C-alpha positions in Angstrom: 32.9 5.9 15.5 34.0 5.0 19.1 32.7 2.0 20.6 29.9 2.6 23.1 29.3 5.9 21.5 25.5 6.9 21.3 23.5 9.6 19.8 22.0 12.2 22.2 20.5 15.7 22.0 23.7 17.1 23.4 25.6 15.9 20.4 23.3 18.0 18.2 24.3 21.2 20.1 27.8 21.2 18.4 26.5 20.8 14.9 26.1 23.7 12.6 22.5 24.7 11.5 23.3 23.4 8.0 24.3 19.9 9.5 21.2 19.7 11.7 18.9 20.6 8.8 20.6 17.8 6.5 20.5 15.2 9.4 16.9 15.8 10.1 15.9 15.8 6.3 17.6 12.5 5.9 16.1 11.0 8.9 12.5 12.5 8.7 11.6 13.7 5.3 11.6 12.5 1.7 11.5 14.3 -1.7 8.5 13.5 -3.9 10.7 11.4 -6.0 11.9 9.4 -3.0 8.3 9.2 -1.5 7.2 7.9 -4.9 10.0 5.3 -5.2 9.3 4.2 -1.5 5.6 4.0 -1.8 5.4 2.4 -5.3 3.0 5.3 -6.4 3.8 7.7 -9.3 4.6 11.3 -8.7 1.4 12.2 -10.4 -0.6 9.9 -8.1 1.1 11.4 -4.9 0.0 14.9 -6.3 -3.6 13.5 -7.1 -4.2 11.9 -3.9 -3.3 15.1 -2.1 -5.2 17.3 -4.3 -8.3 15.0 -3.8 -7.9 14.9 -0.1 -7.1 11.2 0.0 -3.6 12.0 1.4 -3.6 14.8 4.1 -1.7 18.0 2.9 2.1 17.3 2.8 4.4 19.6 4.5 6.4 22.0 2.4 9.9 23.3 2.7 10.7 27.0 2.9 11.0 26.9 -1.1 7.5 25.4 -1.3 8.7 21.9 -2.1 6.9 18.8 -0.7 8.6 17.0 2.1 7.1 13.6 2.9 7.6 12.3 6.5 7.7 8.8 7.7 4.0 9.2 8.8 3.2 10.2 5.2 4.9 7.0 3.9 3.0 5.0 6.4 -0.2 6.4 5.2 0.8 5.9 1.6 1.5 2.2 2.4 -1.9 1.7 3.9 -3.4 3.6 0.9 -1.5 1.3 -1.4 -2.9 -1.8 0.4 -6.4 -0.3 0.1 -6.1 0.4 -3.6 -4.4 -3.0 -4.5 -7.3 -4.7 -2.8 -9.7 -3.0 -5.0 -11.1 0.0 -3.1 -12.4 2.5 -5.5 -11.1 6.1 -5.4 -14.3 7.6 -4.1 -14.1 5.3 -1.1 -10.4 6.2 -0.7 -11.5 9.8 -0.7 -14.1 9.2 1.8 -11.5 7.4 4.0 -9.2 10.4 3.6 -12.0 12.8 4.8 -12.8 10.7 7.7 -9.2 10.5 8.7 -9.1 14.4 9.1 -11.7 14.3 11.9 -10.6 12.5 15.1 -14.2 11.8 16.0 -14.8 9.6 13.0 -13.1 6.5 14.1 -16.3 4.4 14.2 -17.0 5.5 10.7 -13.5 4.6 9.5 -14.1 1.2 11.1 -17.3 0.7 9.3 -15.7 1.7 6.1 -12.7 -0.6 6.4 -15.0 -3.6 7.9 -17.0 -3.1 4.7 -14.0 -3.1 2.5 -12.5 -6.3 4.4 -15.8 -8.1 3.6 -15.5 -7.2 -0.1 -11.9 -8.5 -0.1 -13.0 -11.6 1.6 -15.7 -12.3 -0.9 -13.2 -11.7 -3.7 -10.7 -14.1 -2.0 -13.5 -16.8 -1.9 -14.3 -16.4 -5.4 -10.5 -16.7 -6.4 -10.2 -19.7 -4.1 -13.2 -21.3 -5.8 -11.6 -20.7 -9.3 -8.2 -22.0 -8.1 -9.8 -25.2 -7.0 -11.6 -25.6 -10.4 -8.2 -24.9 -12.1 -6.6 -27.7 -9.8 -9.3 -30.2 -10.8 -8.7 -29.5 -14.5 -4.8 -29.8 -14.1 -5.5 -33.2 -12.1 -7.6 -34.5 -15.1 -4.9 -33.6 -17.6 -2.1 -35.1 -15.4 -4.3 -38.2 -14.9 -4.8 -38.7 -18.8 -1.0 -38.4 -19.2 -0.4 -41.0 -16.8 -2.8 -43.6 -18.5 -1.0 -46.3 -20.6 -3.4 -45.3 -23.5 -4.5 -41.8 -22.9 -8.1 -41.1 -24.0 -8.3 -38.2 -26.5 -7.1 -35.2 -24.8 -10.0 -33.3 -26.1 -11.4 -31.5 -22.9 -14.3 -33.2 -21.2 -17.5 -31.6 -21.1 -17.6 -28.8 -18.4 -19.4 -29.8 -15.2 -21.9 -27.2 -13.7 
C-alpha cells in the first residue's frame, strides 16, 4: 500500500460488485458462528434471544442466512452484561420489548436502575462475605505465627 493512501468512496467505484459485497460483509456483518464467538453466547442462545424478542430481528442475506451487524454485537455485549449480573430472562425479554419502541426510554431507565440496585445489593453481600473470609484467614495466619499455636480447631463462629 502506498504511503499516504486513504480509503474513500471513489476507490469503491473501481471494485467489482463481488469485491464490494465481500468488503462490506467483512466490515459490517458476521455469520452466526462469528457472532457467537465474539459475543460469548452459543448459537442456540442467539437464536433463542431473537425468537423471544430479547434481541431485535437480525438481518438476513438473500439466501436467508442471519447476518449480525456491529450494532447487533453491541447489543449482545450489553445483554451479556445484564445476564452475567443476574437479570432474569423475563426481564431481558421486557428490556428487548422496550427497546423496540422509541418512546420507552424512561421505562428502560427504570428497568435498568432497578437492576443496578439489585446488582449493588449483591455486591454489598459479596463484600460482606469477603470481609468475613478475610477475618478467618487472618485468624489462621495469626495462629500459625504463634510460637506454640493453639489447637487449629476452628473457634466458635461469631454472630
